[in-house]
C-alpha positions as CSV (number, residue, x, y, z in Angstrom):
1,M,-1.0,-16.2,13.7
2,Q,-1.0,-19.8,14.8
3,D,-2.2,-20.3,18.3
4,L,-3.1,-16.6,18.9
5,P,-5.9,-15.9,21.2
6,P,-9.0,-14.1,19.8
7,E,-7.9,-10.7,21.3
8,A,-4.6,-10.9,19.5
9,L,-6.4,-11.8,16.2
10,D,-8.5,-8.7,16.7
11,Q,-5.4,-6.6,16.9
12,V,-4.0,-8.2,13.8
13,A,-7.2,-7.5,12.0
14,S,-7.1,-3.9,13.1
15,Y,-3.6,-3.6,11.7
16,F,-4.6,-4.9,8.3
17,Q,-7.8,-2.8,8.3
18,V,-5.7,0.4,8.6
19,L,-3.8,-0.8,5.5
20,S,-7.0,-1.5,3.5
21,E,-7.6,2.1,2.4
22,P,-5.9,3.4,-0.7
23,T,-5.3,6.9,0.6
24,R,-3.5,5.6,3.7
25,L,-1.3,3.4,1.4
26,R,-0.6,6.5,-0.7
27,I,0.4,8.4,2.5
28,L,2.7,5.6,3.6
29,N,4.3,5.5,0.2
30,L,4.9,9.3,0.2
31,L,6.5,9.0,3.6
32,R,9.1,6.6,2.2
33,G,10.9,9.6,0.9
34,G,11.1,11.2,4.4
35,E,9.0,13.2,6.8
36,R,6.2,15.5,5.6
37,N,3.6,17.8,7.0
38,V,-0.1,17.5,6.5
39,G,-0.2,20.2,3.8
40,D,2.4,18.5,1.7
41,L,0.7,15.2,2.0
42,A,-2.7,16.7,1.2
43,T,-1.3,18.3,-1.9
44,A,0.4,15.1,-3.1
45,C,-2.7,13.0,-2.4
46,E,-5.1,15.5,-3.9
47,C,-7.1,15.4,-0.7
48,T,-8.2,18.0,1.9
49,A,-5.9,18.5,4.9
50,A,-8.8,17.4,7.1
51,N,-9.1,14.1,5.3
52,V,-5.3,13.5,5.4
53,S,-5.3,14.4,9.1
54,R,-8.0,11.8,9.8
55,H,-5.9,9.1,7.9
56,L,-2.7,10.1,9.7
57,N,-4.5,9.8,13.1
58,L,-5.4,6.2,12.3
59,L,-1.9,5.5,11.1
60,T,-0.4,7.0,14.2
61,K,-2.8,5.1,16.6
62,Q,-1.8,1.8,14.9
63,G,1.9,2.7,15.2
64,F,2.7,3.1,11.5
65,V,3.7,6.7,11.7
66,S,4.9,9.1,14.4
67,R,4.4,12.8,14.6
68,E,6.5,15.7,15.8
69,G,5.3,19.2,16.2
70,R,7.5,22.1,15.1
71,G,6.2,25.5,15.6
72,T,2.8,25.6,14.0
73,S,3.4,22.5,11.8
74,V,3.2,18.8,12.6
75,F,5.5,16.5,10.7
76,Y,4.9,12.8,10.2
77,R,7.4,10.1,9.5
78,I,7.4,6.3,9.4
79,A,7.6,4.7,12.8
80,D,7.6,1.1,11.6
81,P,9.5,0.6,8.4
82,S,8.6,-3.1,8.4
83,V,5.3,-2.0,6.9
84,Y,7.2,-1.5,3.6
85,A,8.5,-5.1,3.6
86,L,4.9,-6.3,4.1
87,C,3.5,-4.1,1.4
88,D,6.3,-5.1,-1.0
89,L,5.6,-8.7,-0.3
90,V,1.8,-8.2,-1.0
91,C,2.5,-6.1,-4.1
92,G,4.9,-8.8,-5.5
93,N,2.3,-11.4,-4.9
94,I,-0.4,-9.4,-6.7
95,A,1.9,-8.7,-9.6
96,R,2.6,-12.5,-10.0
97,Q,-1.2,-13.2,-9.9
98,F,-1.8,-10.6,-12.6
99,E,1.0,-12.1,-14.7
100,Q,-0.4,-15.6,-14.4
101,Q,-3.9,-14.4,-15.3
102,L,-2.5,-12.6,-18.3
103,Q,-0.7,-15.7,-19.5
104,A,-3.8,-17.8,-19.0
105,R,-5.8,-15.3,-21.1
106,Q,-3.2,-15.2,-23.8
107,A,-3.7,-18.9,-24.3
108,F,-7.2,-18.1,-25.7
109,V,-6.1,-15.4,-28.0
110,Q,-5.9,-16.5,-31.6
111,R,-2.7,-15.8,-33.4
112,P,-2.8,-14.6,-37.0
113,A,-2.5,-17.6,-39.5
114,G,0.8,-16.3,-40.8
115,A,2.3,-16.1,-37.4
116,A,1.8,-19.9,-36.8
117,R,3.5,-20.7,-40.1
118,K,6.5,-18.5,-39.5
119,K,7.3,-20.3,-36.3
120,A,6.9,-23.7,-37.8
121,G,9.0,-22.9,-40.9
């Protein structure tokens, strides 16, 4: 992002904004397994087809997914697989933060008196 003009930063912000909604992340995760139609995605996400279509429209506009009409159905697939590397990086970072927070909290948990003696003896 270094030295990007404001217009480019606006586009970067829009990219991340699309990824800021849990249903859209769920849709992207479902598409890891291959292409799906709106009905399949709606069922898997427990959302209405109209809601999933709205999310897919945003994902398509941003270039995350592509669509292909076949007969009366439209199938969606990942257009930019690099989104998974980005999501995996972020998820790994969040998991590390949770682990560090857990370790910090455990430092304040009192151990039973017998547990301390067992380790020492």
